[in-house]
C-alpha positions in Angstrom: -32.7 -80.5 -66.1 -33.1 -77.1 -64.5 -30.2 -75.6 -62.6 -32.2 -73.4 -60.3 -29.6 -70.8 -59.1 -30.8 -68.0 -56.9 -29.0 -64.6 -56.4 -25.5 -65.5 -55.3 -24.4 -63.2 -52.5 -20.7 -62.4 -51.8 -20.6 -64.7 -48.7 -22.0 -67.6 -50.8 -19.1 -67.3 -53.2 -16.2 -66.8 -50.8 -15.5 -70.5 -50.4 -15.6 -71.1 -54.2 -12.2 -69.6 -54.8 -9.3 -68.6 -52.6 -9.0 -64.8 -52.5 -5.2 -65.2 -52.4 -5.3 -67.0 -55.8 -6.9 -64.0 -57.6 -6.0 -60.5 -56.6 -8.7 -58.5 -58.3 -12.1 -58.4 -56.6 -14.0 -58.4 -59.9 -12.0 -61.4 -61.1 -12.6 -63.2 -57.8 -16.4 -62.8 -58.2 -16.4 -63.9 -61.8 -14.3 -66.9 -61.1 -16.5 -67.9 -58.1 -19.7 -67.6 -60.1 -18.1 -69.6 -63.0 -17.0 -72.3 -60.6 -20.5 -72.5 -59.1 -22.0 -73.2 -62.5 -19.2 -75.6 -63.5 -19.9 -77.7 -60.3 -23.6 -77.8 -61.0 -23.0 -79.0 -64.6 -20.6 -81.7 -63.3 -23.2 -82.9 -60.7 -26.0 -82.9 -63.3 -23.9 -84.9 -65.8 -23.0 -87.5 -63.1 -26.7 -87.9 -62.0 -28.5 -87.6 -65.4 -26.0 -88.5 -68.0 -24.5 -86.7 -70.9 -27.5 -86.2 -73.1 -30.0 -84.4 -70.9 -30.4 -80.7 -71.9 -29.3 -78.3 -69.1 -31.3 -75.1 -68.6 -29.6 -72.8 -66.1 -31.1 -69.8 -64.2 -29.1 -66.8 -63.1 -29.8 -63.6 -61.2 -26.9 -61.8 -62.7 -25.8 -58.5 -64.2 -24.1 -59.4 -67.5 -21.7 -57.3 -69.5 -23.4 -55.4 -72.3 -26.9 -55.6 -70.8 -29.2 -52.6 -71.1 -30.9 -51.5 -67.9 -33.8 -49.2 -67.1 -33.8 -46.4 -64.5 -35.5 -48.8 -62.0 -32.5 -51.2 -61.9 -29.2 -51.2 -60.2 -26.0 -53.1 -60.9 -25.4 -56.2 -58.7 -22.4 -58.3 -57.7 -19.7 -56.5 -55.8 -16.7 -55.5 -57.9 -18.4 -56.1 -61.2 -19.3 -52.6 -62.2 -19.0 -53.5 -65.9 -20.9 -56.8 -65.6 -20.0 -60.4 -66.0 -18.7 -61.8 -69.2 -20.7 -64.5 -71.1 -17.7 -66.8 -71.1 -18.3 -67.6 -67.5 -21.4 -69.7 -68.6 -20.3 -73.3 -69.3 -20.7 -74.5 -72.9 -22.7 -77.5 -71.7 -25.6 -75.3 -70.7 -28.2 -75.4 -73.5 -30.1 -72.3 -72.4 -29.2 -69.6 -69.8 -32.4 -68.0 -68.4 -31.2 -64.7 -66.9 -33.1 -62.5 -64.4 -32.6 -59.1 -62.8 -32.7 -56.9 -66.0 -36.1 -55.7 -67.0 -35.4 -55.3 -70.8 -35.7 -58.4 -72.9 -32.4 -59.0 -74.7 -29.8 -61.4 -75.8 -26.3 -61.4 -74.3 -23.2 -61.5 -76.5 -25.4 -61.9 -79.5 -26.2 -65.5 -78.4 -29.8 -66.8 -78.7 -29.4 -69.2 -75.8 -28.2 -66.6 -73.3 -31.1 -64.2 -72.6 -33.0 -61.9 -70.2 -36.7 -62.5 -70.9 -37.3 -59.2 -69.0 -40.0 -58.3 -66.5 -43.5 -59.3 -67.6 -45.0 -55.9 -66.5 -43.7 -52.3 -66.6 -41.9 -51.4 -63.4 -40.6 -47.9 -64.3 -41.5 -45.1 -66.7 -38.1 -45.6 -68.5 -39.5 -49.0 -69.6 -42.4 -47.5 -71.5 -41.0 -48.4 -74.9 -40.1 -52.0 -74.0 -41.9 -54.9 -75.6 -42.7 -57.2 -72.8 -42.4 -60.9 -73.5 -41.8 -64.5 -72.4 -39.4 -66.9 -74.1 -40.7 -70.2 -75.3 -38.1 -73.0 -75.7 -38.9 -76.1 -77.7 -36.8 -79.3 -76.9 -36.6 -82.3 -79.1 -34.2 -85.3 -79.3 -32.2 -84.0 -76.3 -31.5 -80.6 -77.7 -33.1 -77.1 -78.1 -34.8 -76.9 -81.5 -36.4 -73.5 -81.3 -36.3 -70.4 -79.1 -39.3 -68.1 -79.7 -40.3 -64.7 -78.3 -44.0 -64.6 -77.2 -45.2 -61.1 -76.7 -47.3 -60.3 -73.7 -50.6 -58.5 -74.6 -50.4 -54.9 -73.6 -53.2 -53.8 -71.1 -52.1 -50.2 -70.3 -50.0 -47.3 -71.6 -47.1 -45.8 -69.7 -46.6 -42.2 -70.7 -44.4 -39.2 -70.0 -45.7 -35.8 -71.1 -43.9 -32.4 -71.0 -45.3 -29.0 -71.8 -46.6 -25.7 -70.4 -49.4 -25.8 -67.8 -51.9 -24.9 -70.5 -50.7 -27.7 -72.7 -50.8 -30.2 -69.8 -54.3 -29.1 -68.9 -55.5 -29.7 -72.5 -53.8 -33.1 -72.6 -55.2 -34.5 -69.5 -58.7 -33.1 -70.1 -58.9 -34.6 -73.6 -57.0 -37.8 -73.1 -58.7 -41.1 -73.9 -57.1 -44.5 -73.1 -56.4 -47.1 -75.7 -56.0 -50.1 -73.5 -58.4 -51.6 -70.8 -56.5 -50.4 -67.7 -55.8 -46.7 -66.7 -52.9 -45.1 -68.4 -50.1 -44.2 -66.0 -48.6 -40.8 -66.5 -45.5 -38.8 -65.5 -45.8 -35.0 -66.1 -43.2 -32.3 -66.5 -44.7 -28.8 -66.4 -42.2 -26.5 -68.2 -42.5 -22.7 -68.0 -39.9 -20.0 -68.9 -39.5 -18.5 -65.4 -40.3 -19.3 -61.8 -43.9 -18.4 -61.0 -45.5 -19.5 -57.6 -48.9 -18.9 -59.1 -48.4 -21.5 -61.7 -47.2 -24.0 -59.0 -50.3 -23.4 -56.9 -52.6 -23.6 -59.9 -51.0 -26.9 -61.1 -51.1 -28.4 -57.7 -54.8 -27.6 -57.3 -55.6 -29.0 -60.7 -53.7 -32.3 -60.0 -55.1 -32.8 -56.6 -58.7 -32.6 -57.9 -58.0 -34.5 -61.1 -59.9 -37.8 -61.4 -60.3 -40.0 -64.5 -61.1 -43.5 -65.4 -58.7 -43.2 -68.4 -55.7 -41.6 -66.7 -53.7 -41.8 -63.4 -51.0 -39.2 -62.7 -48.3 -40.9 -60.6 -45.8 -38.2 -60.4 -45.0 -34.7 -61.7 -42.3 -32.1 -61.6 -41.8 -28.4 -62.5 -39.0 -27.0 -64.7 -38.4 -23.3 -64.9 -35.9 -21.7 -67.3 -33.5 -23.7 -69.4 -30.8 -25.8 -67.8 -30.0 -24.0 -64.6 -30.4 -26.4 -61.7 -31.3 -23.6 -59.4 -34.4 -22.8 -61.6 -35.7 -26.4 -61.4 -38.2 -27.4 -58.7 -39.1 -31.0 -58.5 -42.3 -32.0 -56.6 -43.6 -35.4 -55.9 -40.7 -37.0 -57.7 -38.1 -37.1 -54.9 -38.4 -40.1 -52.7 -38.2 -40.1 -48.9 -35.0 -41.3 -47.2 -36.8 -44.5 -46.2 -37.4 -45.3 -49.9 -33.8 -44.8 -51.0 -31.2 -47.6 -50.8 -27.8 -46.9 -49.3 -26.2 -46.9 -52.8 -28.9 -44.5 -54.0 -27.8 -42.0 -51.3 -24.1 -42.4 -52.2 -24.8 -41.8 -55.9 -26.8 -38.7 -55.1 -23.9 -37.4 -53.0 -21.4 -38.2 -55.8 -23.4 -36.2 -58.3 -22.5 -33.1 -56.2 -18.8 -33.7 -56.5 -16.2 -33.1 -59.2 -14.7 -36.6 -58.7 -13.8 -38.3 -62.0 -15.5 -41.4 -63.2 -12.8 -43.9 -62.2 -12.6 -42.5 -58.7 -16.4 -42.8 -58.4 -16.2 -46.5 -59.5 -13.6 -47.3 -56.9 -15.6 -45.6 -54.2 -18.9 -47.3 -55.2 -17.1 -50.7 -55.3 -15.6 -50.2 -51.8 -19.0 -49.0 -50.5 -20.7 -52.1 -51.9 -18.1 -54.3 -50.2 -18.9 -52.7 -46.9 -22.7 -53.1 -47.4 -22.2 -56.8 -48.3 -20.2 -57.4 -45.2 -22.9 -55.8 -43.0 -25.5 -58.0 -44.6 -23.5 -61.3 -44.1 
């Protein structure tokens, strides 16, 4: 029996527990999600009996899960993620979604993210993409197997001087059937507008069946932020989420980590109330 649970928004969970019973927002959310799954297990057992294996789905951010740059934490008030203990023991397999990296949770084989089947961000270039095959027999799970998805393209990041980058893209040959996707960082010791123009002209005219350059940036000097010019990497305001904008603003402040967490949590609560 599949317990097909979609993403649970804050308004979907409010009636699950009384806010007055649990003071902490994070604890309220965790308790409400646990209660939701407990109720589904109870209903499934009443309808289908005690022996039918239960496979649950969950669009959740679990404690200890590793994320890529293209992901964001979900569930208001749970900045550290949900604990595995909220998943009822009667659930034979917990199929988790939202996180792109395949991984077990709490070292348990039956609580997993299978991950995204395709690469969604350059930070995922080292991930092994897979699906999870579950074998059921005699009313129980007998085997959980990782099935690797065949790789059809490379995802690369390349840093170097303009001369090094030129040589790389002119001599590159793909390994897989589809064009390789590339992110470039052109690094030079000091700011030089001539290098910028030369690189931009080269990239605008570049065409290859083997390679597609999706974004690039320039870095001048060592670590001074003032000496770094990023081109074609920053997104327009329309492409940023409200929480992206807040995080960018917080990066400019000297606020400590705990203060930032409190502010992000409060901001998320406001966003959820606006979307209700």
